[in-house]
SELUMTOR-456393 format. One record per residue: residue in three letters; chain; residue number from 1; x, y, z of N, C-alpha, C in turn. Coordinates in steps of 0.001 Angstrom, whole numbers, m for minus. Atoms other than C-alpha are relative to their C-alpha. Example, Ala and Ser with C-alpha at 12.3 -4.5 7.8 and 13.67 -1.06 7.14 Angstrom:
NODE rest kette  nr     n.x     n.y     n.z    ca.x    ca.y    ca.z     c.x     c.y     c.z
NODE  ALA     A   1     890   m1190       0   12300   m4500    7800     900    1200       0
NODE  SER     A   2    m820   m1190     m60   13670   m1060    7140    m770    1090     730
//
This chain:
NODE rest kette  nr     n.x     n.y     n.z    ca.x    ca.y    ca.z     c.x     c.y     c.z
NODE  MET     A   1     342    m347   m1380  m18023   30689   19367    1155    m355     904
NODE  CYS     A   2   m1144     226    m876  m15330   30995   22074    m460    m406    1380
NODE  THR     A   3     216     386   m1385  m15253   29313   25463    1185     480     789
NODE  SER     A   4   m1101    m623    m737  m13173   31352   27908     928     626   m1019
NODE  ASP     A   5    m968    m576     938   m9974   32275   26074     349    m966   m1127
NODE  ILE     A   6    m319    1014    1003   m9963   29104   23923    m998     118   m1145
NODE  CYS     A   7     867    m154    1165  m11296   29613   20447      m1   m1238    m892
NODE  SER     A   8     m77    1168     874  m10203   26402   18791     901   m1047     632
NODE  PHE     A   9    m835    1110    m469   m8791   22969   19675     975    m436   m1091
NODE  GLY     A  10    m882     383    1104   m6938   22821   16364    m755    m801   m1048
NODE  ASP     A  11     598     741    1099   m7647   21088   13079     436   m1455      58
NODE  ILE     A  12    m302    1435      33   m7835   17307   12828    m108    m468   m1432
NODE  ALA     A  13       1     504    1379   m6879   15723    9534     368   m1473       8
NODE  LEU     A  14    m291    1425     121   m6824   12056    8550     722    m224   m1308
NODE  GLU     A  15    m798     270    1199   m4096   11018    6157     125   m1494    m183
NODE  THR     A  16    m120    1429     297   m4203    7611    4520    1064    m200   m1051
NODE  LYS     A  17   m1050     339     956   m1320    6024    2724    m234   m1409    m515
NODE  PRO     A  18     234    1335     543   m1561    3057     377     977   m1007     576
NODE  SER     A  19    m865    1064    m509    m201    m237    1637    1026    m383   m1047
NODE  ILE     A  20   m1034     448     938    3013   m1489     101    m472   m1229    m759
NODE  ILE     A  21     498    1194     664    1264   m4780    m638   m1327     321    m665
NODE  SER     A  22    1248    m196     724   m1423   m4592   m3290    m711   m1338    m108
NODE  TYR     A  23     727    1257      m9   m3952   m7337   m2653   m1150      38    m989
NODE  THR     A  24    1249     127     730   m6659   m8575   m4914   m1055    m413    1016
NODE  THR     A  25    1067     347    m941  m10038   m9008   m3264    m292   m1486     m91
NODE  PRO     A  26     235    1445      50  m10387  m12682   m2333   m1481    m299     m95
NODE  LYS     A  27    1390     424      63  m13578  m14525   m3094    m455    m408    1397
NODE  GLU     A  28     502     345   m1314  m15709  m14855     m34    m448   m1456     m17
NODE  HIS     A  29     413    1386    m100  m16079  m18458    1023     193    m470    1426
NODE  GLN     A  30    m114     583   m1314  m16435  m20578    4102     724   m1330    m103
NODE  ALA     A  31    m676    1292     m36  m14351  m23560    5140   m1052   m1096     m81
NODE  GLN     A  32     944    1080     153  m16127  m26709    4039     725   m1262    m421
NODE  ILE     A  33    m622    1292     273  m15479  m30371    3435     315    m144   m1480
NODE  SER     A  34    m227     156    1435  m15816  m30189    m350     583    1266    m584
NODE  ILE     A  35    m643   m1126     667  m13720  m27935   m2580    m197    m146   m1499
NODE  ALA     A  36     258       0    1444  m14769  m27053   m6131    m750   m1261    m416
NODE  GLY     A  37     824    1144     356  m17358  m29849   m6109     613   m1334     352
NODE  ARG     A  38    m660    1252    m351  m14914  m32454   m4781     108    m140    1508
NODE  LYS     A  39    m308     260   m1390  m14605  m34048   m1385    1506     m62     159
NODE  PHE     A  40   m1450     m34    m198  m11170  m33602     104     617   m1396    m107
NODE  ASP     A  41    m530    1372      35  m10720  m37364     482      63    m563   m1412
NODE  ASP     A  42      m7     483    1387  m11346  m37754   m3259    1153     572    m815
NODE  ILE     A  43   m1131    m584     713   m8320  m35652   m4209    1124   m1034     m94
NODE  LYS     A  44   m1035    1005     211   m5746  m38009   m5710    1258     666    m570
NODE  LEU     A  45   m1268    m538     477   m2099  m37023   m6093     619    m954   m1012
NODE  LYS     A  46    m621     800    1052    m322  m38218   m9223    1431     482    m210
NODE  LEU     A  47   m1400    m345     211    3462  m38315   m9635     216     393   m1464
NODE  VAL     A  48    m220    m504    1351    4273  m36162  m12673    1465    m108    m395
NODE  ALA     A  49   m1429      62     280    8057  m36016  m12430     757    m253    1306
NODE  GLU     A  50    m823     272   m1175   10823  m37067  m10065    1433     444    m288
NODE  PHE     A  51   m1354    m495     149   14185  m35343   m9602     879    m590    1098
NODE  ASN     A  52    m984     477    m970   17198  m36889   m7920    1132    1025      55
NODE  PHE     A  53    m975   m1075    m111   19298  m33973   m6704    1318    m456     620
NODE  GLY     A  54   m1235     492    m594   21872  m36104   m4920     361     684    1306
NODE  ILE     A  55    m233    m678   m1281   21484  m34097   m1696    m773    m754    1078
NODE  LYS     A  56     629     802   m1041   20770  m36098    1439    m643     845    1092
NODE  GLU     A  57     557    m832   m1058   20037  m33187    3761     210    1475    m309
NODE  PHE     A  58    m117   m1458      60   19573  m29421    4068    m243     590   m1381
NODE  MET     A  59     489    m648    1217   17825  m28700     771   m1336     636     374
NODE  PHE     A  60    1165    m662    m575   15336  m26091    1969    m939     626   m1019
NODE  GLY     A  61     838    m679     982   14038  m24515   m1252      85    m642   m1366
NODE  CYS     A  62      29     576    1346   12962  m25771   m4673   m1122     662    m787
NODE  ASP     A  63    1017    m596     858   11049  m24325   m7619     164    m546   m1407
NODE  ILE     A  64     m23     474    1388   10124  m25542  m11102    m234    1192    m911
NODE  LEU     A  65     113   m1136     907   10710  m22962  m13832    m977    m297   m1128
NODE  GLU     A  66     964     155    1086    8411  m22379  m16789     498    m941   m1090
NODE  ASN     A  67    m558     891    1024   10790  m24308  m19070     169   m1429     487
NODE  GLY     A  68     m83    1360    m531   10606  m27373  m16819    1243    m283     816
NODE  ASN     A  69   m1200     188    m815   14024  m26923  m15220    m328     168    1483
NODE  ALA     A  70     209     m72   m1448   14224  m27394  m11464    1154     756     644
NODE  CYS     A  71   m1008    m740    m756   16048  m24906   m9228    m111    m404    1465
NODE  TYR     A  72      33     388   m1411   17019  m25842   m5681    1236     531     712
NODE  THR     A  73   m1096    m523    m806   19183  m24572   m2857     728   m1138     703
NODE  ASP     A  74    m832     947    m749   22052  m26520   m1290     650     777    1131
NODE  PHE     A  75    m434    m767   m1166   22606  m25167    2208    1479    m222     306
NODE  LYS     A  76   m1376     319    m384   25914  m26951    2853    1025     581    m954
NODE  SER     A  77    m981    m456     986   27654  m26007    m382    m186    1468    m383
NODE  LYS     A  78     300   m1408     292   26137  m22469    m486    m202     230   m1497
NODE  THR     A  79     235    m114    1439   24869  m22956   m4034   m1485     m13    m329
NODE  LEU     A  80    1312      90     628   21760  m22447   m6130     209    m798   m1275
NODE  ASN     A  81    m245     922    1107   21546  m25301   m8629   m1194     m76    m939
NODE  VAL     A  82    1043     125    1011   19608  m25771  m11859     178   m1333    m719
NODE  ASN     A  83       5    1275     698   18732  m29202  m13254   m1018      32   m1131
NODE  ASN     A  84     993     103    1066   16994  m29992  m16547   m1041   m1060     380
NODE  PRO     A  85    1055     956    m355   13817  m32153  m16591     479   m1441     113
NODE  ASN     A  86    m554    1350    m100   15993  m35245  m16948     884    m185    1226
NODE  GLY     A  87    m785      97   m1220   17794  m34471  m13707    1467     334    m173
NODE  VAL     A  88   m1403    m326     250   21062  m33380  m15335     303    1407     526
NODE  LEU     A  89    m388   m1306    m541   22830  m30526  m13508     484     912   m1120
NODE  LEU     A  90    m369    m963    1030   23027  m27490  m15803     926    1081     549
NODE  HIS     A  91    m780   m1085    m594   24360  m24758  m13505      57    m168    1509
NODE  SER     A  92    m146     m57   m1446   25635  m24391   m9970     539    1384     340
NODE  ILE     A  93    m348   m1391    m275   25679  m20769   m8785     431     130    1452
NODE  VAL     A  94    m521    m143   m1358   27861  m20078   m5753    m536    1296     618
NODE  LEU     A  95     590   m1141    m696   26218  m17743   m3224     903     445    1152
NODE  PRO     A  96    m860    m499   m1075   27877  m15535    m575    m370    m525    1382
NODE  GLN     A  97     450     554   m1271   25821  m17123    2231    m786   m1277    m240
NODE  LYS     A  98     764    1242     111   24098  m20419    2929   m1473     323    m256
NODE  PRO     A  99    1377    m349     381   20656  m20341    1257   m1049    m854     712
NODE  TYR     A 100    1149     725    m537   17307  m21317    2704   m1004    m236   m1129
NODE  ASP     A 101    1063     188     980   14196  m20926     572     229     869   m1228
NODE  MET     A 102    m123    m774    1225   13704  m19469   m2897   m1361     119    m653
NODE  VAL     A 103    1243    m183     730   10959  m18151   m5158     312     553   m1381
NODE  PHE     A 104    m121    m425    1386   10608  m17563   m8895    m534    1424    m129
NODE  VAL     A 105     403   m1399     164   10534  m13791   m9582    m458     264   m1427
NODE  ASN     A 106     367     m80    1412   10512  m13812  m13383     830   m1034    m755
NODE  ASP     A 107    m672    1056     759   11937  m15887  m16231    1518      96      38
NODE  GLN     A 108   m1453    m154     m62   15441  m14586  m15511     539     187    1420
NODE  ALA     A 109    m484    m302   m1350   15599  m14164  m11738    m744    m794    1069
NODE  LEU     A 110     552     669   m1174   15034  m15893   m8415     373     805    1235
NODE  ALA     A 111    m314    m617   m1286   14875  m14511   m4867     322   m1110     991
NODE  VAL     A 112    m477    1037    m919   16789  m16505   m2252     197     611    1379
NODE  THR     A 113    m208    m479   m1369   16689  m16073    1524    1272    m602     592
NODE  THR     A 114   m1194     460    m708   19860  m16328    3622    m107     477    1456
NODE  LYS     A 115      19    m330   m1422   20816  m15598    7233    m526    1406     277
NODE  ASP     A 116     439   m1376    m251   20358  m11817    7067    m145     804   m1284
NODE  LYS     A 117     133    m678    1289   19933  m11035    3369    m971    m757    m894
NODE  ILE     A 118     779     608    1065   17647  m11669     433     746     270   m1296
NODE  LEU     A 119    m800    m121    1219   19557  m12315   m2776    m887    m134   m1230
NODE  ILE     A 120     657     104    1303   18153  m11626   m6237    1047    m580    m959
NODE  VAL     A 121    m979     719     811   19954  m14139   m8436    m439     m13   m1458
NODE  SER     A 122     279     m15    1430   20134  m13704  m12208     364   m1354    m609
NODE  LEU     A 123    m277    1262     683   19816  m16931  m14187     756     240   m1307
NODE  LYS     A 124    m697    m331    1243   21182  m15135  m17241    1498     145     230
NODE  THR     A 125   m1433    m198    m294   24476  m14039  m15685     533   m1020     999
NODE  ARG     A 126    m362    1024    m997   24433  m16850  m13078     788     614    1151
NODE  SER     A 127    m649    m709   m1107   25337  m14423  m10330   m1046     776     787
NODE  VAL     A 128     894    m805    m827   23812  m12295   m7567    m121    1390    m621
NODE  ALA     A 129     225   m1290     648   22255   m9253   m9250    m260    1103    1009
NODE  LYS     A 130     329    m998   m1012   21070   m7493   m6086     m79    m656    1365
NODE  THR     A 131      85     482   m1379   21306   m7895   m2324    m874     942     810
NODE  ILE     A 132     902    m782    m843   18519   m6723     m11     278    m372    1452
NODE  GLU     A 133    m290     251   m1413   19425   m6367    3653   m1306    m284     751
NODE  ALA     A 134    1161     344    m810   16975   m8056    6006     265     381    1451
NODE  SER     A 135    m167    m429   m1382   16339   m6935    9572     245   m1165     951
NODE  SER     A 136    m275    1190    m795   16574  m10511   10866      19   m1211    m928
NODE  GLU     A 137    m163    1213     811   17059  m14081    9669   m1321    m388    m670
NODE  CYS     A 138    1186     350     779   14610  m15019    6904      80   m1439    m483
NODE  HIS     A 139      47    1376     478   13484  m18488    5882    m935    m117   m1202
NODE  GLY     A 140     920     170    1118   10354  m19095    3786    m245    1295    m747
NODE  ILE     A 141     221   m1190     823    9628  m16732     897   m1008    m305   m1097
NODE  SER     A 142     959      90    1090    6842  m16116   m1623     m37    1364    m689
NODE  ILE     A 143      84   m1276     710    5872  m13324   m4013   m1448     269    m375
NODE  PHE     A 144    1355    m392     375    2695  m11368   m4707       2    1450    m462
NODE  ASN     A 145     131   m1360     555    2129   m8324   m6947    1283     815     126
NODE  GLY     A 146   m1263    m725     m20    5809   m7394   m7114     608     168    1365
NODE  ASN     A 147    m541     m73   m1355    6381   m7772   m3381     415   m1389     477
NODE  LEU     A 148    m418    1244    m627    8393  m10486   m1699    m637     m75    1380
NODE  ILE     A 149     555     239   m1331    6678  m11956    1359     870   m1087     637
NODE  CYS     A 150    m898     990    m602    9147  m13685    3669    m257    m119    1497
NODE  SER     A 151     209     295   m1414    9062  m15247    7102    1290     254     766
NODE  SER     A 152   m1153    m373    m811   11426  m13700    9632     m50    m724    1341
NODE  ALA     A 153     m65     760   m1251   12594  m15656   12670    m315     863    1214
NODE  LYS     A 154     201    m884   m1141   12258  m12589   14916   m1157     977    m168
NODE  GLU     A 155     999   m1052     244    9652  m10348   13264   m1236    m468    m755
NODE  GLY     A 156    1168     493     719    7080  m12623   11659     110     244   m1493
NODE  LEU     A 157       6    m192    1449    6072  m11898    8079     412    1415    m394
NODE  LEU     A 158    m487   m1275     526    7810   m9140    6141    m385     125   m1467
NODE  SER     A 159     231    m284    1410    7025   m7499    2809    1146     859    m525
NODE  ILE     A 160   m1073    m778     624    9798   m6244     514    m418     380   m1413
NODE  ASN     A 161     337    m490    1327    8962   m4080   m2485    1225    m115    m899
NODE  LEU     A 162   m1149     237     882   11209   m5134   m5363     393    1234    m801
NODE  ASP     A 163    m333   m1217     741   11045   m1699   m7001     905     932     789
NODE  ASN     A 164    m784    m952    m798   12517     261   m4089     669    m637    1222
NODE  ASP     A 165    m620     762   m1105   13650   m2456   m1611    m499     413    1380
NODE  VAL     A 166     556    m397   m1296   11450    m967    1139    m555   m1230     714
NODE  LEU     A 167     412    1144    m810   10882   m3509    3913   m1065     447    1007
NODE  THR     A 168    1100    m322    m901    7635   m3485    5901    m346   m1208     864
NODE  LYS     A 169     443    1057    m908    6700   m5517    8973   m1521     m80     m78
NODE  LEU     A 170    1437     159     153    3229   m6954    8475    m715    m217    1332
NODE  GLY     A 171     608     184   m1309    2634   m7721   12155    m801   m1272     144
NODE  ILE     A 172     679    1290     m76    1383  m11257   11491    1025   m1105    m208
NODE  GLY     A 173    m911    1122     162    2885  m14722   11251     631    m383    1325
NODE  SER     A 174    m633     504   m1216    5045  m16569   13737    1468     386      41
NODE  ASN     A 175   m1415    m346    m173    8390  m15435   15110     796   m1255     335
NODE  THR     A 176    m682    1278    m218    9959  m18856   14707     916    m314   m1168
NODE  TYR     A 177    m903     452    1049   12730  m20477   12732    m704   m1039    m883
NODE  ASP     A 178     469    1019     944   12040  m22633    9664   m1482     121    m335
NODE  SER     A 179    1385    m211     401    8614  m21097    8999     m36     388   m1485
NODE  TYR     A 180     110    m245    1438    7478  m20987    5381   m1326     679    m319
NODE  VAL     A 181    1144    m834     341    4902  m18909    3524    m407    m212   m1456
NODE  ALA     A 182     541      44    1357    2650  m19035     455   m1102    1045    m103
NODE  VAL     A 183    1045    m993     234     308  m16444   m1073    m884    m485   m1142
NODE  ASN     A 184     930     440    1031   m2819  m17312   m3016   m1308     769     121
NODE  ASP     A 185    1271    m715      52   m5843  m15228   m4054    m109    1060    1092
NODE  GLY     A 186      11   m1073    m973   m4857  m12388   m1732     131    m434    1442
NODE  LYS     A 187    m166     507   m1359   m4497  m14622    1330    1431    m475     219
NODE  ILE     A 188   m1347     433    m360   m1255  m15397    3152     m99   m1231     894
NODE  TYR     A 189     m29    1244    m762    m617  m18922    4417    1414    m199     543
NODE  CYS     A 190   m1336     207    m550    2247  m19713    6782      m5   m1126    1025
NODE  THR     A 191    m156    1084    m959    3581  m22496    8969     648     509    1272
NODE  ASN     A 192    m586    m307   m1299    4524  m22366   12630     631   m1283     524
NODE  THR     A 193    m701    1215    m406    7166  m24845   13751     100    m160    1510
NODE  THR     A 194    m107      74   m1460    7325  m23977   17458   m1273    m571     621
NODE  CYS     A 195    1308     533    m386    3610  m24533   18062    m619    m540   m1285
NODE  PRO     A 196     313     514    1336    2969  m26849   15080   m1416     333    m467
NODE  SER     A 197    1295    m443     490     174  m25226   13104     170     682   m1351
NODE  ILE     A 198      39    m731    1265    m841  m23532    9852    m990    1141     170
NODE  GLN     A 199     888   m1154     m87   m2318  m20029    9723    m322     534   m1390
NODE  CYS     A 200     416    m677    1231   m4257  m18291    6976    m502    1384     380
NODE  TYR     A 201     367   m1376    m306   m4594  m14479    7002    m764     631   m1151
NODE  ASN     A 202     821    m701     981   m7160  m12309    5222     730    1214    m576
NODE  VAL     A 203    m534   m1205     619   m6588   m9186    3126     359    1058    1049
NODE  ASP     A 204    m239   m1012   m1029   m6838   m6987    6225     926    m492    1111
NODE  LYS     A 205    m977     600    m913   m4276   m9219    8012    m618    m579    1270
NODE  THR     A 206     637     723   m1099   m6863  m10703   10378     134   m1503    m250
NODE  LEU     A 207    m154    1447     119   m6603  m14427   11068   m1294    m614    m529
NODE  ALA     A 208    1178     649     588   m8998  m16318    8771    m244   m1347     660
NODE  TRP     A 209     108    1286    m689   m8304  m19730   10254    1372    m501     400
NODE  GLU     A 210   m1233     640    m459   m5687  m21813   12040    m251   m1494     103
NODE  PHE     A 211     150    1457     m21   m5141  m25550   11674    1046    m617     915
NODE  LYS     A 212    m886     760    m879   m3690  m27772   14396    m461   m1447      10
NODE  ASP     A 213     340    1411     m41   m3528  m31547   14505    1174    m773     597
NODE  HIS     A 214   m1067     765    m646   m1582  m34192   16424    1007    m562    m999
NODE  SER     A 215    m900     535    1016     m92  m35459   13145     927    1061    m586
NODE  LEU     A 216    m811   m1110     524    1346  m32016   12317    1146     253     974
NODE  LEU     A 217   m1113     m26    m951    4737  m32393   14002    1092    1004    m365
NODE  GLY     A 218   m1053    m925     420    7151  m30321   11947    m327     642   m1322
NODE  PRO     A 219     397    m604    1278    5382  m28232    9284    1069     943    m537
NODE  ARG     A 220   m1022    m848     623    7844  m26633    6877    m551     622   m1283
NODE  GLY     A 221     424    m574    1273    7253  m25970    3167   m1514     m38    m173
NODE  ILE     A 222    1447    m104     181    3754  m24875    2151    m315     489   m1409
NODE  ALA     A 223     439    m410    1339    1926  m24508   m1175   m1521     m59     m38
NODE  VAL     A 224    1448     m45     150   m1645  m23710   m2242    m331    m112   m1481
NODE  ASP     A 225     339     133    1414   m3213  m24894   m5507   m1129     964    m369
NODE  LYS     A 226     954    m993     504   m5694  m22944   m7636   m1391    m166     592
NODE  THR     A 227    1316     206    m617   m8696  m24470   m5846       9     344    1483
NODE  GLY     A 228     m84    m372   m1404   m7419  m23358   m2431     408   m1119     929
NODE  VAL     A 229    m468    1108    m833   m6188  m26746   m1222    1430     279     441
NODE  VAL     A 230   m1311    m294    m580   m3176  m26320    1088     798   m1289     171
NODE  TYR     A 231    m905    1148    m139    m222  m28734     956    1185     433     870
NODE  VAL     A 232   m1063    m334    m946    2357  m28803    3756     964   m1172     126
NODE  GLY     A 233   m1015    1001    m250    5647  m30656    4090     170    m189    1507
NODE  ASN     A 234     m88     291   m1427    5731  m32366    7508    1319    m709     267
NODE  GLN     A 235   m1372     493    m102    9375  m32864    8450     117   m1271     830
NODE  GLU     A 236    m187    1088    m941    8886  m35366   11263    m606   m1328    m438
NODE  VAL     A 237     627    1241     461    6863  m37918    9291     148    m114   m1499
NODE  GLU     A 238     m30     224    1448    6909  m39468    5832   m1382     287    m554
NODE  ILE     A 239    1270    m350     619    4213  m38113    3533    m138    m714   m1349
//
């Protein structure tokens, strides 16, 4: 049926494209005092191993490999170092830029953040295998389902697909320096150093919760265990 000389307003089509990040569906749960049948105050930390890296300052990233070796970044010397479980230095890989954080990609490679690049470092050849250009300075980094998740000082959280190096702005996180990130069970956890806090984001990138406390003065590194307990390195105080 026509109205005046207008017969149609045109066709409307909805096109959906899959997200670069493939999330698993997180288990639905509410924040509560007890976790997996335990009260939080009953959680006891036990020292399993201790490494003396001989670095007094500016070691921003560390990871323990499957074979027990420890990898860590040395910002001042621009190196990625590998120590055995006894603390003996095995390798020192010189990098083109000063490194910040790092994450274990597979048994032969690590991803390292620098001022404006993400370096894929091969442990087999002990060299940089690939360089991914970043749109701004990156600090904390994690990995989930083949995608690197890193914290950008100017753009919040970014996702980088390791298959095609496509970079996507997630539109969440804090645009601050020295922010770190962890991914667990489809949720993204990150620290905010400017307004000291910890944020947790859902699958749909909505804010699940935010933690603030007067004792949280300089939150940096962050990790989440299999029960969902969050651990944060607080730079301004001894933990």
